[in-house]
N, C-alpha and C positions, 0 to 999 in steps of 0.2 A: 406403296405399301399394299401388300396382298391381303385380301380379305380371306376368311375361311372358305367362302364360296369359290373364289378364284383358284385357291390352292387345290381344293377338292376337284374342281373342273379340270385343272391341269393334270392331276393324277389319273382321272378317269380317261382322258384323251391318251395319255402315255400308255395306260394299260390296253386300251382299244387298239392302239398302233401295233403293239406286240401281238395281239390276237389276229389282227388283219394280216400281219406278215406270216404268221403261222398258217393261216387259212390259204394264203396265196401259194405258199410252198407245198401245201398238202393237196390243193385242188387243181393245179395247173401243171401240165406236162412240161411247160417252159415258163416257170414262175417269173423269170426276169422280163418276159414279154407281157405279162399280165399286170395291170395297174392295181394299186391298192384299192381304188374305188370299185373295180370289178370284183375283187375279193370281198369287199364290204357288201356288195350286192348279193353275193353268194351267201354270206353270213345272214343277211336280213331274210333271204329266201328260206334258208334252213331254220333259222330261229322262229320264223312264223309258221313253220311246218308247211311251206309252199301254199299258204292260204292267201289268195288274192286280196282279200280285205285287209289282212295284216300288212301285206306289202304296200298296199295303197295307203294305209294310215301312216306308215313310216315315211313314205315319199311326201305325203301331204304335210305332215308335221315338219319335215326337213325344209320344205319350200316355204312354209309359213315362218319358221324360225329365222330363215335367211332373208325374210322380207320380200319374197317373190309371191306376193299375194295374188296378183293377177293369174300367174301360172298355177298356183294352188287352186284358185277358183275354177280354172279350166279343167284341171285334173278332177276336181270334185264333180263338175258337170258330167264329164265323161264317165266317172264311176257311177253316178246316179242315173245315167242314160247309156247303158252299155251298147256298144256297137254290135249289131248282129253279124255273124260270120257270113262271108261271101257266099258260101254254099247255101245257107238259109235264104239269103237275099235272092239268089237266082232261082231257088225252088219256089219262092213266093212269086217271082215274075212268071215262071212257068205255070203256076197255078192260076194266073190271070189277074193278079192284083195290079191295079193301075194307079196313076197319080191321084185320081179322084177317090180312091178307096179310103174309107174312114180308118181302116185298120193299119194304114201305113202313112207315116208322115213324109214330107217332101225330101228330107235329107236321106231317108232310107231308099226312096225311089231313085234318087241320083246315084246312090251307092250301088244299087242293083244294076242300073244301066252301065255304070262305069266298070264294075266288077265283071259283069257278063261280057261286055265288049272286049275287055282286056284278058279274058280267059282266066281270071284269078280264082274262080270257083273250082277249077280243076287242079289247082296247086295244092 
């Protein structure tokens, strides 16, 4: 026996599937090679007006709803502690920041050394 909630949820998903298919056909030059999830990602990006926090919240809620709590927690940590771009890290190293510098934590120092050694700052 379907409850009102289950019926409503089924209708929402069916409507979303139609919108996803429309987005896929509209946004990709070869729609048959693009997945529905890729099209959904575009829709989330556009719906949130390309706002990183909005995109983050959608991803966080989706992971939580699907019971991927550990992954959601990692995503939250990354959002709360944004990674500094490789160019900024190498500039900090060039400015003389070292492992013992209070203004840099250890993970940033490791990232600096790795990014600069691999030439990622020039990409």
